[in-house]
Structure formats: structure tokens, C-alpha cells
N, C-alpha and C positions, 0 to 999 in steps of 0.2 A: 486357591488363593490367586489372583492375580497378580504376577510382580513387574517392575520396570521392567525386565528381561523382555516380558511375553509381549506386553502392549510397545513396545521402541520397535521390535521386529517385527509383528505384525503392520503397524504403522509403515514404515520403510516399504514392504513388501507394495504394500494400496500405492503408493506414492510411485512406483515404478511398473509396475503394471500398469497402470493409470496412464503413465508419458509414455511408455511402449505402445500398449493397446488405441486405448481410446485417443491420445494425440496422433498416433499412426492412421488414426480411423479419419479423425476428422482432416486430418493433411490429403489424404488419397482422397475422399470422396468430396466435402467440401470446397476446401481451402487451396489447393492443388498450387504448390508453387513450383516456382519456375527460378530456377538460380539461374546468375548472369543477367537478370533483367532488370533493367534500369530503379535505380531504387532514390528516393528522396532524397536521402544523405548524397549522394553525388549531384544531382538533377540541379539543387537546390544551394547548394554548398555555400556557405557564408564564416564556416567555422566558429559559428557561435553558439547558432541551435541545431543549423545543418553542416553534417562531415560526416562523413566515413570513421568512426570509431574504430579502437581496437575490439572484436567479439568479447572478451577476454573480460577486456573492464567493463565495457559495455553490461554485461551481462552482471557483474560483481555491482553496477552502479542501479542497474533497473531492480535487483531486487531489494537492496539495500536500499531504494525509493519507497518500493508496496512495501516494505515490510514495515521499516520507521517503527513505529513504538505502537500501533495499533494490535497486533496480529500478540504481543505479546501479553498486553491489557487483554483481549478477546481469550485469550488462553487462561490467563490465571483468574479473571472473574467469570467466565465461564464455567466455573469448574464449583461454583456454589450450586450446581444439580447434580453433583456427582461428577468422576472423572468419564464413565462413558458414556454419554450423549452428546460433551463436548469433543473427546475423542472421536467419533461416529462423522461430525461432522466436519471434522478439520481434516479426515482422510478422505470420506466415500461423496463426500460433499463438495471436498476442494478438487478430487479428479472428476466427477460428472459434471459441476455448475461452474466452478470459480475459475480452472487450469483453463476449460475449453473457454468462459467467456472472456479471459486475457489473450487466450491465441489467436481466436476471431476478431476480437477490435485492433490489436495492432498488423494482423493481416492488410486487413482493411484500409487504417491507416496508412500503410504500405502504397496500397494500391491506387490511391486517391491525396499523392502529392504530400502525405505526411502531414494533414490535415488532422486538427480535435475531434471528439467527439459533439464538439459543440457544432462546428462546421459540419460536418458529417449528417449530424441531424437533422442540420438545416437545409444540404442539398437531398440527401437521400429518403425525408421524411416531411417537413413543410421550416420553416424562415421562425415561426413561430414559435414552435417547437424547439429549435435550435437556439434561441434566445435564452429560452428557458431553462434550456439544457445549460448552458454559459452560466446564467445568474445561477441557479442552484451548484454549479458547479465553485466558482467563487465562493458563495459563504458558507458551503460544504468543508472546503479547503480551512477557508479562515477560521471557522468554530474549532476544528484539533490543534490549529497552530496558536490560537488563544488559548487554548488549554494546556498546550505544553509550553506557552511561554511561562505562565505561571508556575506550573511544575520543576518545568527546569531553575527555572529560581531557586525554587525551595530545595529542591536535591543537591544542586551544588554549594547551597549555603549552608545545608546538614551535612553533606560529605565533601570538605576541604578539599581530601586527595585524589577528586576527582581532577582537578584543575589542570594540573600539567600536561596530564596523558592528554586531555580533549584541546588542549593547546597544540601537543605537539600531532595529533590528527592532522588538525588545519597546515600547518606549516610542512609535514610530512606530505598531506597532496599535492599541492602547491609545486614541490619539489617531483614529486613523481608525474605529475602531467608534465611537464617542463622534461623530463629525460623519457619518457615515452613519445611523447607527440613532435616536439624540438629536438630533443639529442639522440633520437633514434634507439634508444635501449629497450632494450628486449622487456616483457613485462614483468620477469620474474626478477632482473637484477631491482628495477624498480621498487618493487614490492617488499623485497631483502630490505634495500633501504629505508622504508616506511616501515616496517616492524622492527627495526633497531630503534628506530629513533622513539616511537609509540613502545614499546618495552621498556628501553632506559627510562623514559618520562612514568613512565608505573611503577615503577622501583624509587625514583627519588618519589614520585608524587605519597609514595607514604610514609618519607622520612621527612616529606617538605611540603607539607600541606598548606594552599594558599586561602585564608579566609576573605569572602567578601558576602557583604550582606547581600539581601535576598533581590532589592530592586536594584542593584547595582549589576547583577546578572540580569536581571529583567530587562534592562537596558542593552548590554550588550547581544542578549539575546533578539533584540529587535533588530538592531543595527547590523549583525552579521549577516543575515537570512537576504537582506534588501544587496548588498554585495555583491554573494555568491548567485543570487537571481541574475544580476545585470551582466556581470562577465560572461565570457566563452567559456561554456562547461567543459570544456578538456583541460583548462587553468586549475580548477580548486573542487567544482563538483562529483565529475566523474569519476578521478583517480584516490576525493576522499571515500566517497563513497564505495568505492572500489575496497579500501583498505578496512573499512567498517565491514564488508563481506568478511575478507578474510581474517578479522577478529571473532568476526559474528559465527563462521565455519569455525576455527578452534574452539569458540565458546562452548558450539552445539555438538562436535565433536567430543569433548572432554564431557559435557552433560549424557552425552548418546554412552559413551565408555561406563560412566558411572552408572546409567542406568541397565548395562547390557553384564556387566564385569562384578557390581554392588547387586544388582539381582533384590533390590528393597522391596517390600511390600508397599502396597497400595492403601496407605491409610486412609486415605477419603472416602466417603462411599460409592461403591458405584454410580446409584440414580438416588437423587433425592428430587424425589415429583414436583413438591410446592417448596418456596422460599418464598421469604419475604416479596420478592423483586417481580413473582408471578408463576404461574406452573412453567414446567419446561418446555412446552410449546406452546404459543410459538415464541416464547420469550429467551429461550436458547438461538434461536437462528438470528435474529438480531440484535444478540449480545455477542455472537462472534460473528462478524464479517470479514476482517481482513484476513486472510489463512484456513477462510471456506469458501466466502463467495460477497464480493462486495462489487456494487458497479462506478465506486471511487477509482479504483482502479483503470477502467477509462482514460481517466486523465494523464497517465502516466504512459500507458501502453500507447497511445497516439500522439497527442502532442510534444511529450518529452523525449522517448524511448524512440521510437518508430524514424521520427527525424536522421536516427545517429547509426539506423541496421547498415552495414555495408554489403548484405546481400541477402535476399529473399528466407537460402538455406538455413539462417541463423533463429527466423522466426518462430518457429516450435519451440527450439531452446530456452530463448530466451521469454516470451509471450508464453507457453506451459510450463515450461519446465522451473521458469523463475517463481510461478504459482504456485506448483507443486511443493517447491522447495522453502515458500514461506507458509504452508502447512507445520514444514519442519519445526520455523521458528514457534507458530503457535503450539505446537508440541512442548518445545522449551519449557513454555511460561506451564504449559498444564502438568508435565510431569514434575516442575517445580510445586505445584499443588497440591498434587496427588500424592505425593510423600508424607504432607502432615496430617495430621490428624484432623475430624470435624473443628473441633475446640481451638487449636491454633490456628488455623487456616480463617476462619470468622473472627477471630481477633486480629490477626497480621491484616486480610484483604480491610477492613475498616480502616487502615492505617494508609492504603494507596496498592494498587496493583503491581507497583515495582518492589515491593515489600517483601511481597510473596513472590517473586524473583530472587531475590536476595539470599531468603531463608531455605528454600524450599533448593536452590542450587547450589547453595552453601552445604544443606544435607548431605545431595547424592553427590557431588564431586567430592568432599570431604571423605565420604563412605570409599572412595578409592583412592584417591591420593593423599592418605592420613598424616604423608610429609610437609605437607602445606597447610597452615593454618587457617581454622575456620573465617577468623576476621577477613585472611586474604580474597577465600572465596565469597565471602560477601559483598566488598569492593568491588569484584571480578563483576558480582551477576549487576551490582548498580553499576560500572561503565558501561555493559555492556546495552542495558536498558538507556543509560541517557545519550552515548552514540547514535542509537537511531533514530531516538526523540530530537535531536539535534536534525537527523538525516531528513527526517519529515521536513522540519524547518526550512531546510536547505530548498529541497524539490521541491516544497508545497509552495512557496514562496516566488519560484520560478514559474510554476504552472499558473497560480492568480494571478504575475507580471502577464504573462499568456493571455488570461481570458479577458480581463481587463480591455486587453489590446485589440483581439478579438471583437468585445463587445461592442465597443465605442466605433469599430468597421463596418459592422454589424446594422447598428442602428444609425451612423453616418451616411454609411454607403460610400466612404473615402477609403482610400487603401492610404497607409501610412507611406509617406515619403522613403527614400535610403537617406537622406540629409537628416531626415528627424529621426532616424532608427534609433541611436545610442540615445540619445537625451527621454526619448516615449520609454523606452525599457527602465532607465533608472526611475523615472518617475513613475511609472505604473507599479513597479517594485514598492519604492517611496511609499505610494499611497496606501497600497495594499497591505506593509508590514505595518503603518500606521495606525491604518484602520483595526488591525486586530490585537495593537494592543491599544487602543479603544475600549474594543468590546474584553480585552482579558479585566483591565482597572476597573471597568462599569459595572461587570458583569453580564453583560449584553449578550457573552457568550455562551452562556445559560439557556435560552431563549434560541438560540440555531442549534447547541447540543440535542437538546431535547428531540429536538428534530429529526438528528442524525442517523439515528436506527432505520427509523422507517423511510430516511432519505438515501441509505446508502442501498439497501434493498429496490427501491425506484429506479436510482440511477441506472443499474441493473436489469431492471425490465426494461428501461430507454435501450442500453446497448443491443440488448438481444432483439428488441425491433429493428434496430438499424441492420443487425446482422440479416436479421429475415429481408429486409427489404434488397439487400445488396444480393443475396444469395438471389431471389427472383430476379434481379434484373439481370443477372450476368446468366442465367440460364441455369443454376444450381439446386440440387434437392436441400427443400430448408427443415426436416422433419425433426431432425435432434436437436436444432437451437427452439424452436415450436413448445417441444417438451419443457424447456430447461426457460423459456419466457413462463409458458401456462405456471409449471412450477414454482417460480420463484415468486411470480403474481400470486396462488392463488396459498400457497403454503405459508409463504415468507412474506413478503409484504402486505396484503393486505390485513390477514392474521396479526400481524404485529403491529400496524398502526390501531390494526381495532383495540388489541387488548391495551395498545396503552393510552390510547383514549378513555377507556373502561377504567382502569388506574387513575389516572387523573380525575374522573367524575367522584367517581367513589372518594376520593383522599381530597376534596371538596377545592382542587386546584384548577379552576375555573380556566383561569387565565392561560393556562396550559393546555385545557382539554380540547381547544380549538386546532393546536396542530397537526396530530396525525390526522383528522378527519381531512385537513387540508394535502398532507400527500396522499390519500387516497383518492379525492378529486383531481389533483395532477395526474395519477396513472389514469383514471376514466378520460381525461384530456389527451393524454397520449397515445392512449388508445386509442381514441376516434381520429384522431389524425394518422394514426398508421394504417389503420381501417382503411381510409381515406384515400391513402396514400396506392396502399396496396392492391385496391378495386380497381384506381383508376388506370393502374400502368397498360398499357395495350403492348399489343405482338409486336408492332414495329419499334418500338422504344426496345424493348425485351432484347430482340433482332440484333438490332443497332449495337445494344449495349454488351451483347454475348460476343458479338463478332469485334469489339473493341478489343473485351479483354482478352479475348484467345490468341490475336494479332500481335499486342503487347510483348 
């Protein structure tokens, strides 16, 4: 019988081998980084979005941002097909598809002035494809932002013990930001201060819970991302997300210790071929995205993180390593589900994936750390889930603000003047979050959300196309990324969208049945522009781009 010990050790071996072997191969053959090469963080420094960040805090910020609540949700819900298919996808799928995707898109953005994926598509493939990429990006982020607004409101109303720790996270983030970037303190010192403040708040939160209605929390979580998206990243978003990273690593280490030392049997069946949601293929591939493969990450690897990387030598660690570590995040949720019986899992997941995390986490951690009450572990599991959803709101709001301003510039052909930059940022962030609130309150988010599974893989298709065009342009081989593109298209994206459409028709939900075919139509559209661009590339153009790339 498989146990948590076996599963954990196998997973860790796959992620480590992937980073050193596959990541090293991509770096040597395809991407070829140059230490000391000028980077966007320095060339375009504005100390808001562009600045050379501390690589330690940047790694934590990036990882916390791409992780968010999605890999936890994917790991917990993907277990409905048994623990084995989900485990294979967040390990093997991660190191062969997801991590190379993140690494390559971040690298290319670094070579292209820190441009976002929308601008990269516009420049490398076609302007109309770029515009569509920006729109899809904004709406996809808006969909899960609207979902998390509601989920967080309900979670905090039901768990008032989370209030003080959450406030402490925010205050600690600001203190750490000023300590590191203005006070010159080492990251370790700032981290100790942040950890102490939050730890005290966790203890106080258990004794002094603060109850607020769900609608009040909803309003707070609408306003907060507007502020965090508009101010310089070093003040709040980066240090707070790094603190999230520290606590999540602690949380993951506790769970991994419980998995290895506890050696608990995996009570969930290994494989469940069919469920009420459909067969394991293709539905697993579009249920688990973050932690395995999602094109959504290109929003963070390009316009969010690439603008703050201080040297190209860190790109593989942050890009490939960050996504590999996100696989571990999904594993935390998957392991929490795998120790539950099928009956318990089915009953618990019906209330929401975060309750799987709470229940399973308490079971695993409590098996080793018996001196800590199970109720405390349940609160801790809920805290981990909540801080990552808040992280998604923060960084997602920032990306929506960037996308909105970019779309304006692409449509109007106007560059936003430095004088109006500040007001434009606040305006775009406010409009974006108010739109998310409207989507959440009206239920309109649902119509975007049902497109999300297919949209996530469609965005990965777009990213791999962009990588292939850039590699051809600079005279590099493209074979590995052709494999990634074709696998994502014909094993993940198109079958997943097709089955979703079939499901909606069978269930009589014709008002939704048109959405997955729309995703397939957009995929065909992008392929058309992709081949048009690929086949129109001249030898002179390739020679000039290659020479410029080698000279820089």
C-alpha cells in the first residue's frame, strides 16, 4: 500500500531532477542566459514596477503570486479522480510543461524590455492576437478575483480567528519593505520581525476573534487590492508576499514532515476513472492548472516579475524553480485529500476545497505533532488558504491594472505620459476591482469562470507559440517547445474544451455550451496568425535579430 512517505519522496525527487536536468538543458540549449547583461529592472527603473529587487524576496513574491489559491484548489478538487492521476500531473506534467513555460516566458520578457505577454504576442506574432491576449488576460484574472472576493468574505465571516493574523500580515509587509529597501536591513532580520508579529497575532487571534459580516469583508477585499496594485511593489506587495512564502514553506514543511514521519496510508482510491464531473481524461488536465501547467502564469512571469529581476542568472531559479515549487503547493492540498476516505472526501469537498485543506492538513500534521490540538491545525490550514487567496487578489489586481493601461495604449496608439502615470494607475486599478465586485455580486463571474479551464490551457498555447517565434527569430532550436505546444493543444486544450461543450449540451445548459467552442475557435485563430508569422519570417530578419541578440 502506498503511504504519504512514499508519495512525498517520489514527488520531491521528480521536482529536483526536473530543475537540474530539464531546466539545465533548456538553459544551455534554448535560452542561454548572460550574467551581467542589462536588465529591464535597471534600464527602465521607476521604483514602482521596475526596480532591481532583492532576489530572495522576489522569489518568494513570485512564487506566492503564481501559487495563490489556485494550486491548492486544483490539488484538492483534482483528487476526485483518485490521488495517482493528480500526483502524476503535478510532478511529471509540472517539470516537462509548466516549469519550462514559466522559465521561457520570463526569459523572453527579460530580453524584451520587461514586456507583458500581450505585448510580446503583439510584437512577435500579430497585433490583433496581442490585443486578444490582453483582453483574455484581464477577463481571466477578473474571473478568479471575483470568485475569491466571495470566498474570502464567507471564510473570514465563518472563521473570525483569521482576522488578526491577516491584519498582521499586511502591517508586517509594510515594515519589512521599508526595512529592506530603505533601511538596508538584511532580509533575515526583516523576516524575523515579520514572523514574530504574525505569530503573536495568530495566538491572539485564537483568543480574541474579530467577527465581521461577510459583506463587510467583501468590501474590504475590494478596496485593499486597489491600494496594493497602485503603490510601489516594494512597499507592500513584494515583502508581504515574501512573508506569505515563508509561512507557506513552514506550512509545507510541517505537512511534509507529517507525510514522511507519519507514514499515513492513502485512504483515497488511487484512480477513479469516471466521476460526476466526467472521465479522468481530459477533465483532470483542465481541473488542475496551477501546479502543473497554466498559461495564466505568463501574466506574472512577464509584466509582473520580469521587471524586477536584478540579473539574468536568477531567471531559471525564479521561473523554472518557482513553478516546480508550486507543484509542491498543489501536493500539500492533494496529500490533505489523499489521507481522507472517499466518503469523507466527497462530503467535505462539497463544502469547498479549503475545507479539504483544513481537514486533511489537521489529520496529517496532528499525527506527528500530537501536542498541538487538531483545532489549531485546522485554523492553520485555513490561514494558509486565506493568505494565498489574498496574495492572488494583490498581484492579480496589479496585473489587471497593467493590462487595462496596455490595452488603452494598443487601441489608441497613445503612450500614457509620465505626468498622468500615477492617476492612470489608480484609475485602472479602481475600475478593475469595481468590475470584479460587480461580477461577483451579479453572478456574472460564472460565465467567465466556466471558460477558465479551457482558457488556462489556451493561454499556454499562446505562450508556447510566442516562445517558438522568438527562438526561430534569434536562430535557436525550437523542438522542445513544439512538443510542449502540440501536447498542450491536442491533449489538454482542445479535448478539454470539447468535453466541456458535450457536458453542457447533455445537461441542457445550452446557454453555456457555446463557450468552450469559442475557446477552440480562438485556438484556431491563434494558430493561423502563428503560422502566418512563422512562414513570413525572412532570412535577413532572422540574421539581424540573431546578431542583435548575440551582441547584447
